[in-house]
FIVEX-266083 format. One line per field, with one value per residue: residue number from 1; residue in one letter; x, y, z of N, C-alpha, C in turn. Coordinates in nm, 3 decimals, padded with zeros to 5 digits, always signed. Layout:
# FIVEX-266083
num	(NUM,...)
residu	(a,...)
nxx	(X,...)
nyy	(Y,...)
nzz	(Z,...)
caxx	(X,...)
cayy	(Y,...)
cazz	(Z,...)
cxx	(X,...)
cyy	(Y,...)
czz	(Z,...)
***
This chain:
# FIVEX-266083
num	(1,2,3,4,5,6,7,8,9,10,11,12,13,14,15,16,17,18,19,20,21,22,23,24,25,26,27,28,29,30,31,32,33,34,35,36,37,38,39,40,41,42,43,44,45,46,47,48,49,50,51,52,53,54,55,56,57,58,59,60,61,62,63,64,65,66,67,68,69,70,71,72,73,74,75,76,77,78,79,80,81,82,83,84,85,86,87,88,89,90,91,92,93,94,95,96,97,98,99,100,101,102,103,104,105,106,107,108,109,110,111,112,113,114,115,116,117,118,119,120,121,122,123,124,125,126,127,128,129,130,131,132,133,134,135,136,137,138,139,140,141,142,143,144,145,146,147,148,149,150,151,152,153,154,155,156,157,158,159,160,161,162,163,164,165,166,167,168,169,170,171,172,173,174,175,176,177,178,179)
residu	(x,x,x,x,x,x,x,x,x,x,x,x,x,x,x,x,x,x,x,x,x,x,x,x,x,x,x,x,x,x,x,x,x,x,x,x,x,x,x,x,x,x,x,x,x,x,x,x,x,x,x,x,x,x,x,x,x,x,x,x,x,x,x,x,x,x,x,x,x,x,x,x,x,x,x,x,x,x,x,x,x,x,x,x,x,x,x,x,x,x,x,x,x,x,x,x,x,x,x,x,x,x,x,x,x,x,x,x,x,x,x,x,x,x,x,x,x,x,x,x,x,x,x,x,x,x,x,x,x,x,x,x,x,x,x,x,x,x,x,x,x,x,x,x,x,x,x,x,x,x,x,x,x,x,x,x,x,x,x,x,x,x,x,x,x,x,x,x,x,x,x,x,x,x,x,x,x,x,x)
nxx	(-06.487,-06.159,-06.113,-05.952,-05.911,-06.187,-06.224,-06.035,-06.155,-06.412,-06.296,-06.119,-05.928,-05.865,-06.001,-06.177,-05.997,-06.075,-06.037,-06.054,-05.980,-05.890,-05.674,-05.650,-05.545,-05.582,-05.854,-05.930,-05.811,-05.963,-06.207,-06.135,-06.138,-06.378,-06.477,-06.357,-06.462,-06.703,-06.618,-06.394,-06.539,-06.697,-06.526,-06.418,-06.656,-06.657,-06.689,-06.786,-07.030,-07.376,-07.375,-07.163,-07.212,-07.363,-07.182,-07.055,-06.866,-06.764,-06.859,-07.188,-07.219,-07.296,-07.383,-07.226,-07.381,-07.560,-07.379,-07.308,-07.580,-07.601,-07.420,-07.516,-07.763,-07.632,-07.436,-07.642,-07.793,-07.553,-07.498,-07.755,-07.732,-07.501,-07.608,-07.799,-07.667,-07.544,-07.707,-07.900,-07.877,-07.693,-07.788,-08.020,-07.972,-08.178,-08.152,-08.052,-08.146,-07.892,-07.864,-08.116,-08.233,-08.075,-08.193,-08.418,-08.615,-08.538,-08.262,-08.130,-08.136,-07.995,-07.961,-07.776,-07.726,-07.884,-07.812,-07.551,-07.561,-07.695,-07.517,-07.324,-07.449,-07.514,-07.270,-07.151,-07.293,-07.263,-06.979,-06.985,-07.139,-06.972,-06.733,-06.811,-06.828,-06.715,-06.430,-06.502,-06.762,-06.736,-06.652,-06.884,-07.177,-07.360,-07.577,-07.590,-07.802,-07.893,-07.608,-07.536,-07.335,-07.149,-07.085,-06.859,-06.855,-06.593,-06.474,-06.657,-06.624,-06.390,-06.426,-06.643,-06.512,-06.334,-06.501,-06.616,-06.350,-06.348,-06.559,-06.540,-06.296,-06.424,-06.583,-06.364,-06.250,-06.470,-06.518,-06.270,-06.293,-06.582,-06.821)
nyy	(+06.718,+06.606,+06.636,+06.443,+06.261,+06.181,+06.056,+05.835,+05.670,+05.637,+05.485,+05.264,+05.070,+05.214,+05.302,+05.146,+05.014,+05.043,+04.825,+04.759,+04.536,+04.285,+04.013,+03.633,+03.539,+03.718,+03.723,+03.463,+03.519,+03.703,+03.550,+03.356,+03.519,+03.607,+03.344,+03.303,+03.494,+03.488,+03.339,+03.518,+03.731,+03.584,+03.531,+03.821,+03.894,+03.769,+03.719,+03.960,+04.217,+04.266,+04.526,+04.625,+04.561,+04.807,+05.004,+05.252,+05.291,+05.528,+05.878,+05.937,+05.736,+05.380,+05.136,+04.861,+04.615,+04.717,+04.727,+04.427,+04.339,+04.513,+04.390,+04.158,+04.237,+04.348,+04.205,+03.999,+04.123,+04.160,+03.904,+03.808,+03.990,+03.906,+03.660,+03.737,+03.866,+03.669,+03.521,+03.712,+03.969,+04.196,+04.317,+04.566,+04.669,+04.684,+04.938,+04.997,+05.182,+05.191,+05.308,+05.361,+05.129,+05.032,+05.120,+05.042,+04.779,+04.529,+04.544,+04.692,+04.583,+04.410,+04.173,+03.975,+03.720,+03.576,+03.736,+03.651,+03.386,+03.380,+03.497,+03.347,+03.097,+03.208,+03.265,+03.041,+02.933,+03.133,+03.097,+02.866,+02.893,+03.116,+02.969,+02.790,+02.954,+03.080,+03.215,+03.380,+03.426,+03.580,+03.834,+03.952,+04.182,+04.390,+04.657,+04.977,+05.183,+05.427,+05.500,+05.528,+05.328,+05.026,+04.735,+04.476,+04.141,+04.021,+04.240,+04.320,+04.102,+04.177,+04.409,+04.324,+04.164,+04.309,+04.472,+04.317,+04.312,+04.576,+04.635,+04.476,+04.590,+04.816,+04.722,+04.637,+04.855,+04.981,+04.829,+04.882,+05.170,+05.296,+05.515)
nzz	(-05.535,-05.651,-06.034,-06.111,-05.935,-05.921,-06.172,-06.161,-05.970,-06.111,-06.323,-06.239,-06.353,-06.592,-06.892,-07.131,-07.435,-07.756,-08.008,-08.299,-08.460,-08.339,-08.251,-08.314,-08.062,-07.889,-07.873,-07.745,-07.503,-07.415,-07.400,-07.233,-06.992,-06.973,-06.892,-06.652,-06.501,-06.309,-06.093,-06.021,-05.947,-05.728,-05.560,-05.509,-05.355,-05.133,-04.806,-04.754,-04.614,-04.535,-04.464,-04.576,-04.844,-04.913,-04.973,-05.176,-05.484,-05.581,-05.491,-05.512,-05.683,-05.781,-05.542,-05.414,-05.429,-05.606,-05.826,-05.864,-05.941,-06.186,-06.328,-06.385,-06.539,-06.776,-06.870,-06.942,-07.122,-07.324,-07.384,-07.527,-07.756,-07.882,-07.970,-08.137,-08.337,-08.468,-08.565,-08.731,-08.979,-08.936,-08.673,-08.509,-08.205,-07.905,-07.670,-07.315,-07.010,-06.802,-06.566,-06.495,-06.457,-06.235,-06.042,-05.981,-05.816,-05.780,-05.828,-05.620,-05.398,-05.119,-05.117,-05.323,-05.432,-05.618,-05.837,-05.864,-05.886,-06.112,-06.285,-06.308,-06.432,-06.686,-06.781,-06.825,-07.029,-07.234,-07.269,-07.403,-07.615,-07.720,-07.793,-07.967,-08.212,-08.510,-08.651,-08.884,-08.757,-08.553,-08.668,-08.733,-08.671,-08.448,-08.453,-08.270,-08.223,-08.064,-08.016,-08.288,-08.352,-08.494,-08.386,-08.394,-08.287,-08.227,-08.122,-07.917,-07.740,-07.614,-07.487,-07.298,-07.142,-07.028,-06.898,-06.657,-06.525,-06.493,-06.307,-06.084,-05.988,-05.902,-05.681,-05.521,-05.455,-05.349,-05.129,-04.968,-04.905,-04.871,-05.027)
caxx	(-06.360,-06.092,-06.170,-05.841,-05.964,-06.315,-06.195,-05.950,-06.268,-06.474,-06.197,-05.992,-05.847,-05.846,-06.099,-06.172,-05.949,-06.124,-05.971,-06.128,-05.923,-05.797,-05.620,-05.739,-05.497,-05.655,-05.987,-05.907,-05.793,-06.086,-06.296,-06.068,-06.145,-06.509,-06.506,-06.304,-06.508,-06.798,-06.555,-06.353,-06.657,-06.738,-06.388,-06.400,-06.717,-06.637,-06.688,-06.845,-07.142,-07.473,-07.356,-07.074,-07.283,-07.431,-07.095,-07.049,-06.749,-06.741,-06.967,-07.341,-07.200,-07.361,-07.341,-07.133,-07.498,-07.603,-07.289,-07.353,-07.665,-07.586,-07.327,-07.615,-07.815,-07.546,-07.420,-07.756,-07.821,-07.473,-07.535,-07.857,-07.682,-07.427,-07.699,-07.908,-07.547,-07.488,-07.849,-07.954,-07.816,-07.660,-07.950,-08.036,-08.015,-08.248,-08.067,-08.147,-08.073,-07.857,-07.868,-08.252,-08.232,-08.002,-08.278,-08.526,-08.643,-08.439,-08.138,-08.087,-08.119,-07.856,-07.954,-07.698,-07.731,-07.968,-07.726,-07.422,-07.591,-07.727,-07.404,-07.235,-07.506,-07.522,-07.115,-07.128,-07.393,-07.180,-06.868,-07.007,-07.157,-06.828,-06.629,-06.874,-06.828,-06.604,-06.346,-06.613,-06.885,-06.667,-06.663,-07.025,-07.188,-07.488,-07.579,-07.639,-07.859,-07.837,-07.451,-07.488,-07.241,-07.153,-07.005,-06.815,-06.809,-06.457,-06.441,-06.705,-06.552,-06.281,-06.515,-06.713,-06.389,-06.283,-06.622,-06.618,-06.260,-06.360,-06.661,-06.449,-06.206,-06.541,-06.619,-06.245,-06.238,-06.599,-06.484,-06.175,-06.331,-06.692,-06.892)
cayy	(+06.583,+06.635,+06.565,+06.348,+06.135,+06.131,+05.970,+05.701,+05.617,+05.572,+05.406,+05.217,+04.977,+05.260,+05.308,+05.027,+05.066,+05.006,+04.724,+04.707,+04.392,+04.161,+03.885,+03.547,+03.557,+03.873,+03.685,+03.383,+03.564,+03.774,+03.456,+03.312,+03.602,+03.589,+03.215,+03.313,+03.618,+03.445,+03.319,+03.623,+03.823,+03.540,+03.590,+03.966,+03.951,+03.654,+03.792,+04.108,+04.218,+04.326,+04.686,+04.650,+04.600,+04.929,+05.098,+05.300,+05.286,+05.654,+05.968,+05.941,+05.611,+05.238,+05.046,+04.700,+04.534,+04.774,+04.704,+04.296,+04.350,+04.541,+04.295,+04.038,+04.310,+04.385,+04.007,+03.914,+04.183,+04.112,+03.760,+03.806,+04.078,+03.807,+03.565,+03.792,+03.909,+03.582,+03.494,+03.798,+04.042,+04.360,+04.372,+04.688,+04.610,+04.755,+04.996,+05.025,+05.294,+05.122,+05.390,+05.355,+04.978,+04.999,+05.195,+04.928,+04.721,+04.395,+04.569,+04.771,+04.528,+04.379,+04.012,+03.953,+03.591,+03.570,+03.758,+03.597,+03.245,+03.416,+03.529,+03.160,+02.991,+03.270,+03.279,+02.886,+02.920,+03.241,+03.033,+02.754,+02.961,+03.158,+02.848,+02.741,+03.035,+03.061,+03.357,+03.465,+03.462,+03.666,+03.926,+03.983,+04.287,+04.441,+04.792,+05.044,+05.307,+05.538,+05.531,+05.526,+05.260,+04.938,+04.670,+04.368,+04.074,+04.011,+04.358,+04.332,+04.007,+04.228,+04.493,+04.253,+04.116,+04.431,+04.527,+04.238,+04.362,+04.723,+04.642,+04.407,+04.684,+04.899,+04.635,+04.639,+05.020,+05.019,+04.728,+04.931,+05.269,+05.312,+05.681)
cazz	(-05.532,-05.768,-06.158,-06.159,-05.812,-05.943,-06.302,-06.096,-05.880,-06.234,-06.426,-06.198,-06.462,-06.713,-06.982,-07.252,-07.535,-07.879,-08.079,-08.435,-08.528,-08.259,-08.327,-08.240,-07.918,-07.792,-07.851,-07.694,-07.377,-07.367,-07.357,-07.090,-06.900,-06.958,-06.839,-06.504,-06.416,-06.231,-05.961,-05.974,-05.880,-05.584,-05.459,-05.453,-05.274,-05.038,-04.643,-04.779,-04.495,-04.612,-04.438,-04.689,-04.984,-04.946,-04.980,-05.318,-05.500,-05.577,-05.467,-05.599,-05.787,-05.740,-05.457,-05.442,-05.454,-05.769,-05.952,-05.910,-06.025,-06.290,-06.431,-06.398,-06.640,-06.892,-06.952,-07.012,-07.257,-07.434,-07.484,-07.616,-07.866,-07.959,-08.051,-08.260,-08.408,-08.513,-08.647,-08.814,-09.066,-08.850,-08.592,-08.432,-08.039,-07.794,-07.556,-07.188,-06.939,-06.690,-06.430,-06.433,-06.435,-06.093,-05.942,-05.992,-05.630,-05.789,-05.840,-05.525,-05.233,-05.100,-05.159,-05.422,-05.446,-05.764,-05.938,-05.893,-05.937,-06.257,-06.368,-06.299,-06.517,-06.796,-06.838,-06.888,-07.177,-07.314,-07.313,-07.468,-07.740,-07.802,-07.848,-08.087,-08.318,-08.614,-08.688,-08.948,-08.683,-08.440,-08.704,-08.735,-08.580,-08.403,-08.468,-08.172,-08.306,-07.969,-08.022,-08.408,-08.393,-08.523,-08.267,-08.412,-08.194,-08.159,-08.022,-07.817,-07.646,-07.529,-07.440,-07.193,-07.070,-06.943,-06.805,-06.551,-06.468,-06.448,-06.202,-05.996,-05.908,-05.846,-05.561,-05.458,-05.403,-05.215,-04.990,-04.888,-04.856,-04.964,-05.039)
cxx	(-06.295,-06.132,-06.069,-05.891,-06.073,-06.278,-06.136,-06.080,-06.346,-06.437,-06.086,-05.899,-05.830,-05.964,-06.066,-06.102,-05.977,-06.054,-06.053,-06.107,-05.841,-05.786,-05.653,-05.692,-05.533,-05.803,-06.011,-05.888,-05.901,-06.199,-06.281,-06.106,-06.296,-06.540,-06.460,-06.376,-06.605,-06.714,-06.467,-06.429,-06.678,-06.605,-06.372,-06.510,-06.759,-06.603,-06.737,-06.964,-07.237,-07.459,-07.233,-07.139,-07.335,-07.306,-07.100,-06.901,-06.708,-06.868,-07.074,-07.321,-07.290,-07.305,-07.269,-07.278,-07.547,-07.514,-07.313,-07.444,-07.678,-07.524,-07.405,-07.690,-07.734,-07.492,-07.525,-07.784,-07.699,-07.500,-07.648,-07.793,-07.623,-07.513,-07.767,-07.795,-07.531,-07.612,-07.920,-07.855,-07.810,-07.806,-07.930,-08.077,-08.108,-08.152,-08.137,-08.062,-08.038,-07.862,-08.025,-08.270,-08.182,-08.070,-08.395,-08.527,-08.533,-08.297,-08.087,-08.087,-08.013,-07.853,-07.863,-07.681,-07.763,-07.879,-07.608,-07.487,-07.639,-07.582,-07.311,-07.302,-07.483,-07.390,-07.075,-07.187,-07.298,-07.061,-06.878,-07.032,-07.048,-06.737,-06.688,-06.887,-06.695,-06.539,-06.466,-06.723,-06.856,-06.666,-06.812,-07.044,-07.317,-07.446,-07.663,-07.679,-07.851,-07.724,-07.432,-07.330,-07.248,-07.063,-07.004,-06.823,-06.724,-06.419,-06.536,-06.683,-06.491,-06.346,-06.594,-06.581,-06.311,-06.375,-06.622,-06.483,-06.262,-06.452,-06.600,-06.371,-06.292,-06.563,-06.496,-06.239,-06.333,-06.565,-06.395,-06.224,-06.482,-06.737,-07.015)
cyy	(+06.632,+06.553,+06.437,+06.230,+06.075,+06.027,+05.855,+05.628,+05.535,+05.462,+05.313,+05.120,+05.078,+05.241,+05.200,+05.090,+05.001,+04.944,+04.654,+04.597,+04.352,+04.058,+03.764,+03.531,+03.611,+03.820,+03.569,+03.421,+03.640,+03.673,+03.360,+03.396,+03.622,+03.481,+03.243,+03.397,+03.566,+03.406,+03.430,+03.708,+03.718,+03.588,+03.744,+03.960,+03.835,+03.741,+03.914,+04.074,+04.258,+04.470,+04.715,+04.675,+04.743,+05.040,+05.119,+05.323,+05.448,+05.745,+05.932,+05.831,+05.481,+05.191,+04.927,+04.630,+04.596,+04.745,+04.556,+04.284,+04.376,+04.464,+04.187,+04.086,+04.296,+04.279,+03.970,+03.997,+04.179,+03.991,+03.751,+03.888,+03.984,+03.733,+03.638,+03.848,+03.805,+03.516,+03.581,+03.880,+04.188,+04.390,+04.479,+04.659,+04.746,+04.832,+04.993,+05.115,+05.229,+05.190,+05.351,+05.193,+04.962,+05.041,+05.104,+04.839,+04.582,+04.436,+04.678,+04.714,+04.465,+04.219,+03.994,+03.793,+03.521,+03.615,+03.695,+03.454,+03.278,+03.421,+03.378,+03.106,+03.081,+03.250,+03.103,+02.882,+03.019,+03.177,+02.950,+02.804,+03.022,+03.066,+02.786,+02.808,+03.058,+03.188,+03.459,+03.506,+03.555,+03.800,+04.005,+04.090,+04.331,+04.606,+04.887,+05.166,+05.434,+05.585,+05.558,+05.450,+05.099,+04.859,+04.532,+04.278,+04.034,+04.134,+04.336,+04.222,+04.074,+04.317,+04.459,+04.196,+04.221,+04.482,+04.460,+04.296,+04.499,+04.726,+04.585,+04.487,+04.801,+04.849,+04.627,+04.770,+05.021,+04.919,+04.818,+05.098,+05.329,+05.471,+05.655)
czz	(-05.672,-05.905,-06.157,-06.051,-05.855,-06.061,-06.239,-06.017,-05.998,-06.317,-06.332,-06.252,-06.585,-06.813,-07.093,-07.381,-07.672,-07.945,-08.179,-08.489,-08.440,-08.306,-08.253,-08.092,-07.852,-07.746,-07.752,-07.533,-07.330,-07.308,-07.243,-06.966,-06.823,-06.872,-06.685,-06.424,-06.301,-06.071,-05.943,-05.906,-05.745,-05.490,-05.421,-05.354,-05.138,-04.877,-04.659,-04.702,-04.613,-04.600,-04.548,-04.842,-05.012,-04.949,-05.146,-05.353,-05.552,-05.519,-05.552,-05.718,-05.692,-05.620,-05.484,-05.503,-05.606,-05.863,-05.995,-05.990,-06.174,-06.374,-06.498,-06.573,-06.746,-06.932,-07.003,-07.156,-07.379,-07.462,-07.560,-07.772,-07.960,-08.057,-08.171,-08.377,-08.533,-08.623,-08.721,-08.863,-08.987,-08.772,-08.507,-08.275,-07.985,-07.700,-07.429,-07.125,-06.796,-06.580,-06.376,-06.407,-06.281,-06.018,-05.892,-05.850,-05.666,-05.817,-05.738,-05.430,-05.236,-05.096,-05.279,-05.489,-05.589,-05.851,-05.987,-05.949,-06.095,-06.354,-06.394,-06.418,-06.667,-06.862,-06.896,-07.016,-07.238,-07.375,-07.411,-07.597,-07.781,-07.862,-07.923,-08.217,-08.409,-08.616,-08.741,-08.864,-08.591,-08.535,-08.752,-08.647,-08.573,-08.455,-08.358,-08.205,-08.196,-07.993,-08.156,-08.426,-08.431,-08.419,-08.327,-08.295,-08.119,-08.103,-07.891,-07.696,-07.542,-07.473,-07.276,-07.095,-06.954,-06.875,-06.701,-06.467,-06.406,-06.311,-06.069,-05.901,-05.887,-05.715,-05.480,-05.370,-05.301,-05.113,-04.917,-04.834,-04.950,-04.915,-05.015)
***
């Protein structure tokens, strides 16, 4: 497969553009996107058959079901990282190997209802938490030792708003043309 085509399949909405100093409007918009995410995901998955959930969004990529389970895993990690960053002084977070997690039984079966329910509940909690944070708290960071990088919360909010849109685009692509 041509590199350009494969890149479009990997990043259908483009890659995340790191913004180390987002303004309050950008942060509010990202929080609103996180709030809308579970409903957008449900709409994207409406009417999808068990067979379609086995479609991959690109050759050797994850199935639609694995993407949904990944979203639950990833967003849970992020929510907890946010809490650690608020309550601790620049905590080092534990990384996880997403591809390995996607191969576990709970993340590879086609029953996605538990992950959708989890995301719905998690995002309600996450939004309540984010709406309680001050501007100073959004400037707090966590450290990712495997990437040797500090993640300020205000930027990570934007990252996870993008993350949801990114994976919904994968789902939409896989529904139209699975690999």
